[in-house]
C-alpha positions in Angstrom: 5.3 -38.0 -26.8 4.7 -34.4 -28.1 1.8 -36.0 -30.2 0.0 -37.5 -27.4 -1.5 -33.8 -26.0 -2.9 -32.4 -28.8 -4.6 -35.6 -30.0 -6.3 -36.0 -26.6 -7.1 -32.4 -26.8 -8.9 -32.7 -30.4 -10.6 -35.9 -29.0 -12.1 -34.1 -26.1 -12.8 -30.9 -28.2 -14.2 -33.2 -30.6 -16.7 -35.0 -27.9 -18.0 -32.3 -26.2 -18.5 -30.4 -29.5 -21.2 -33.4 -30.3 -22.5 -33.6 -26.7 -23.1 -30.1 -27.3 -24.7 -30.3 -30.9 -26.9 -33.2 -29.5 -28.2 -31.4 -26.6 -29.1 -27.7 -28.9 -30.2 -29.4 -31.6 -33.7 -30.5 -30.7 -33.8 -27.1 -29.0 -32.6 -25.1 -32.6 -34.8 -27.5 -34.4 -38.0 -26.6 -32.4 -37.3 -22.8 -32.4 -36.8 -23.0 -36.2 -40.2 -24.7 -36.8 -42.0 -22.3 -34.2 -40.1 -19.8 -36.2 -41.1 -20.8 -39.2 -45.1 -21.3 -38.1 -44.6 -17.2 -36.5 -43.8 -16.1 -39.8 -46.3 -18.2 -42.1 -49.1 -16.7 -39.5 -47.8 -13.6 -39.7 -47.8 -13.3 -43.0 -51.2 -14.7 -44.0 -53.5 -14.1 -41.0 -52.2 -11.1 -39.3 -53.2 -8.9 -42.0 -57.2 -10.2 -41.9 -56.6 -9.8 -38.4 -55.5 -6.2 -38.9 -58.4 -5.5 -41.2 -61.1 -6.9 -39.0 -59.8 -4.8 -36.2 -59.9 -2.0 -38.2 -63.5 -2.6 -39.4 -64.7 -2.8 -35.3 -62.6 0.4 -35.0 -60.5 -0.7 -32.2 -58.2 2.2 -31.7 -55.9 0.6 -29.3 -54.6 -1.7 -31.6 -53.3 0.9 -34.5 -50.5 1.6 -31.9 -47.0 0.3 -33.1 -46.4 -1.8 -30.3 -49.8 -3.4 -30.3 -49.5 -4.1 -34.1 -45.9 -5.7 -34.1 -46.4 -8.2 -31.1 -50.1 -8.4 -30.2 -51.6 -8.5 -33.5 -49.5 -11.5 -34.2 -50.0 -13.4 -31.2 -54.0 -13.0 -31.9 -53.0 -14.6 -35.4 -51.0 -17.2 -33.7 -54.0 -17.8 -31.2 -56.7 -18.3 -34.0 -54.2 -20.5 -36.2 -54.4 -22.8 -32.6 -57.8 -22.5 -32.7 -58.1 -23.7 -36.4 -56.6 -26.5 -35.8 -58.1 -27.7 -32.6 -61.7 -26.9 -34.7 -60.5 -29.3 -37.5 -59.5 -32.1 -34.8 -62.8 -31.6 -33.3 -64.9 -31.6 -36.5 -62.9 -34.8 -37.5 -64.2 -36.7 -34.7 -67.7 -36.8 -35.9 -69.6 -37.8 -38.4 -70.7 -34.8 -40.0 -67.1 -33.2 -39.6 -65.8 -36.6 -40.9 -67.8 -36.0 -44.3 -66.7 -32.5 -45.2 -63.0 -33.8 -44.2 -63.5 -36.6 -47.0 -65.3 -34.3 -49.7 -61.7 -31.9 -49.1 -59.6 -34.7 -49.2 -60.9 -36.2 -52.7 -60.8 -32.5 -53.7 -57.2 -32.4 -52.9 -56.6 -35.8 -54.5 -58.0 -34.8 -58.0 -55.4 -32.0 -58.4 -52.5 -32.7 -60.4 -49.3 -31.9 -58.5 -50.9 -31.5 -55.1 -52.1 -35.0 -55.2 -48.5 -36.2 -54.9 -47.4 -34.3 -52.4 -51.1 -34.1 -50.4 -51.6 -37.7 -50.5 -48.1 -38.7 -49.6 -47.5 -36.5 -46.6 -51.1 -38.0 -45.3 -50.2 -41.4 -45.7 -47.3 -41.2 -43.7 -48.9 -39.3 -40.5 -51.6 -42.1 -40.7 -48.7 -44.6 -40.6 -47.0 -42.8 -37.5 -50.4 -42.1 -35.8 -50.9 -44.5 -33.0 -54.6 -44.7 -34.0 -54.4 -45.5 -37.0 -54.9 -49.4 -37.8 -52.3 -48.9 -40.9 -49.7 -47.6 -39.0 -46.2 -49.4 -38.0 -47.0 -52.5 -36.6 -43.2 -53.1 -34.4 -39.9 -52.4 -34.6 -37.4 -55.1 -36.4 -34.4 -56.1 -37.1 -33.6 -57.4 -41.0 -30.2 -59.1 -41.6 -29.3 -56.5 -44.5 -27.4 -55.5 -46.7 -25.2 -58.4 -46.1 -25.2 -61.4 -43.6 -24.0 -60.3 -39.9 -25.3 -56.8 -40.5 -28.5 -55.7 -39.4 -31.0 -52.8 -40.2 -33.9 -51.1 -38.4 -37.0 -51.3 -39.8 -41.0 -50.7 -39.1 -43.2 -53.7 -39.9 -45.7 -52.2 -42.1 -48.0 -55.4 -42.8 -47.3 -58.8 -40.8 -49.2 -61.2 -43.0 -48.7 -61.2 -47.1 -50.4 -64.6 -47.7 -48.8 -66.4 -51.2 -46.9 -62.8 -52.0 -44.3 -65.1 -54.1 -45.7 -68.3 -55.9 -44.3 -71.3 -54.6 -43.0 -69.9 -51.3 -45.5 -71.1 -48.4 -43.7 -69.0 -45.6 -45.9 -65.9 -44.5 -44.1 -62.4 -45.7 -44.1 -59.3 -43.8 -43.7 -56.0 -45.7 -40.7 -54.1 -43.5 -40.0 -50.2 -44.1 -36.2 -49.5 -44.0 -36.1 -45.7 -43.1 -33.0 -43.6 -44.1 -31.0 -41.4 -41.1 -31.6 -38.6 -40.3 -35.0 -38.4 -42.3 -37.3 -41.5 -41.4 -39.7 -40.4 -44.0 -38.0 -42.0 -46.8 -36.3 -45.3 -47.4 -37.8 -48.5 -49.2 -40.0 -51.4 -48.8 -38.5 -55.0 -48.3 -40.7 -58.3 -47.9 -39.0 -60.4 -45.5 -40.2 -63.9 -43.7 -41.7 -63.3 -40.7 -39.4 -66.0 -39.3 -36.4 -63.9 -40.5 -37.2 -60.9 -38.7 -36.1 -60.1 -34.9 -38.2 -58.0 -33.1 -37.1 -55.3 -30.7 -38.6 -54.1 -27.4 -38.9 -50.4 -28.8 -42.1 -48.3 -29.5 -42.4 -46.9 -32.7 -41.8 -43.8 -31.4 -38.3 -44.6 -29.8 -37.3 -46.4 -33.0 -37.8 -43.3 -35.2 -36.1 -41.3 -32.3 -33.1 -43.9 -33.0 -33.4 -43.4 -36.7 -33.7 -39.7 -36.5 -30.6 -39.5 -33.7 -28.3 -41.8 -36.1 -28.6 -44.5 -33.3 -27.4 -41.8 -30.2 -31.4 -41.8 -28.5 -31.9 -45.3 -26.9 -34.2 -45.7 -24.2 -32.6 -45.5 -20.8 -34.0 -49.1 -20.4 -32.4 -50.6 -23.5 -29.6 -51.8 -21.7 -26.7 -53.7 -23.3 -27.4 -56.8 -21.3 -31.1 -56.6 -22.0 -31.0 -55.9 -25.3 -31.6 -59.1 -27.9 -28.7 -61.1 -28.7 -28.3 -61.0 -32.7 -25.8 -64.0 -32.5 -28.6 -66.2 -31.0 -31.2 -64.4 -32.9 -30.1 -64.3 -36.6 -31.1 -66.7 -39.2 -28.1 -68.1 -39.7 -27.8 -69.5 -36.1 -31.2 -71.1 -36.6 
């Protein structure tokens, strides 16, 4: 009986710690990304802003208070403006031609081609505007019978993929947790897939959180029954 309180206390501390971690981790990641962006801008764009202000002979910006805070802020605003400008440029025909030429140049550089090409394809896959994006969230009976893995359908119709097999196949991306940018591709008969009532964004959140973050509407009684939907029961 003397062992019960320590076990209860340990369970309480572990649960509260994990709960606090789940709440604070997105905030820490956001702050870390903003801090990284600030340091990149501060190290690359801020010096050019300082030179431009010196050439313009703007004396007020030479004070330490302005040079430490206001000039980096101007650099961030310029960066945001550049990002907006690229987005605006990519929506018209002339801008698309420029971006296509730039992408061709990047894809010709050894080393850069693999990083740039891979990251671009990933962002296109996650973009809801792209027709080649993930089609839907599904469950695949993998790695064994009765065990299911969450995946994203990347292509729903692959006729005659395997000679001699008539069923229509689908390519499914099975991401790893908590990094959904890595994973592997499996080819599955469409009738073997179990569709989930989740958007792609919700599916990504589910993977990143390790199954902790699920939509509020996705209650246990409303979720698909794996026993009734599994290939073995058909």
